[in-house]
N, C-alpha and C positions, 0 to 999 in steps of 0.2 A: 435608434439603437443599432449598433453594428451587427451584421450577420455573423452568427457563430461559425466556427470552422466545421466543415463536414468531416474532417479527420483531424484528430489531435492525438499526438503520441507523447507520452511522458515517461521518461526513464529515470529512475533514481537507484542508487546503490547504498542503502543503509547498511552499515557494517556492524554486525553484532559482536565482532571481536573487540571493538573499541568501547563497548558499553560496560560501565561499572556494574550494571545489573546482570551481566552475563555470568551465571553461577557456575562455579567449578563443581559443585554438588547441588542437586535439586533443592530448592527452598521448601519449607514445610507448607507454604501457602502460595497460590498463584499471584504473580505480580502484574501481569497484563501490560508491562512496558512495551511500547510499540513505536515504530518509525516506518515511514514510507511515503507514498504519494497520495494525493487527493484531488478529486474533481468535485466542485461544489456550485450548484445553482443557487440554493437557498437552504434554510434550516430543514426543509422537508425533502430535499432532493440532493443527495450527495453520495459519493463513493470514496472509500479510502482502502488502500491496499498496501501491504508491506510485511514487515517481520513483527512478531509478537511473542513474548514469553508467556506460555500457558502451562500451568502445572509443572513448572521447572524446566520446560523444554522449549526450544525455538521452533516456531511455526511460521508458515506463510499464511497471512490472514487477509480476508476481504470483508468489509461491511458495506452493504448497500442499503440506502435509506430512500424510501419513497412514501413518506407519511409515517412509516414504521421502519425499524431497522431489522435486518437479518445478518447473521455472522457466519462466515465459512472459514474453517481452519484446516490446514494440511501440515503434518509434521515435516520440518525441513530435514532431509536425509543427512545423517552425519552431523557434523558441526561446521557448517560452511563459514568461510571467512567473510563472504559477502553474498548479498542477495540482490539481484536486479529485478526491478518491478516495472512493468509497462502497462499503461492504461491507454487503450486505443479507442477513440470515440468515432463512430461512423454511423451516420443516419440516426436511428433511434436505439443504438446499442453501444455498450462499452465492453470491450474484450480485455480481460486482465490476464497477463502472462507473467511468468517469472523464470529466472535462471539462477543457478547456484554457482558460487566461486568464480565470479567474473564471466560466467557463461551467458550467452545471449538469452533473452527472455522468450523461449520457445514453448514452454509448458503452459498450457492454458489452465487456469484455476477457476475462471468465472466468465460467463457471458451474461450481461444484465441489461435490462431495459433502462434507458436514460432519455428523458424528454428531448426530442430533436428540436432544432431551430431555436434554441434558447442559449444565450451566452452562459459560459461556466468559467469559474476560476480554477486554475490548476497550480499546484505547488507541492512542496514537501510538508510532512506533518510528523509530529512527535507527541506522545502523551505518556504520562505515568499516573494513571488513575489511582493507584495504590502505592504507597511508599514515598521515598524522598526524591525520586527522579533518577536520571541517568544521563550519560553522555553518548552521543552517536555521531557518525560522520557520514555525510553524503558526498559522493563523487560522481562525476559524469551526469549531472542533472541536465536534462534536455527537454524543452517544450517546443513542439512544432505545431503549426496549424496551416490548413489549406482552406482558403475561403471559397 
């Protein structure tokens, strides 16, 4: 098996402005429509981060799973046209940062343990666990690794 990167940076810009689910007025029930970036070792070890509609408002969201999942959300200030997400894996940790409206991802939202020296998949993710689904657009997707 190949040695996993000691540093992996992933940046994606899910655009909430292009989503059909972007409400002009808050819905009566939360939709949980989400788009962003993910790192996955297996079904028991993964991280996803991105934008998520919760209670009718756009949030920056992170889910970390290590046998069980926990969820962190932060309201996105204003109504940003884009959100940049960065997951940086170094050693036994992943740092999750974000930026709004084409800003660099400089705001840290999460620092999480992630098993070191184990290969992981990296990519974009979308989900609509409630409802008919939505459209989103990713721009500037970049995956880098240093062996």
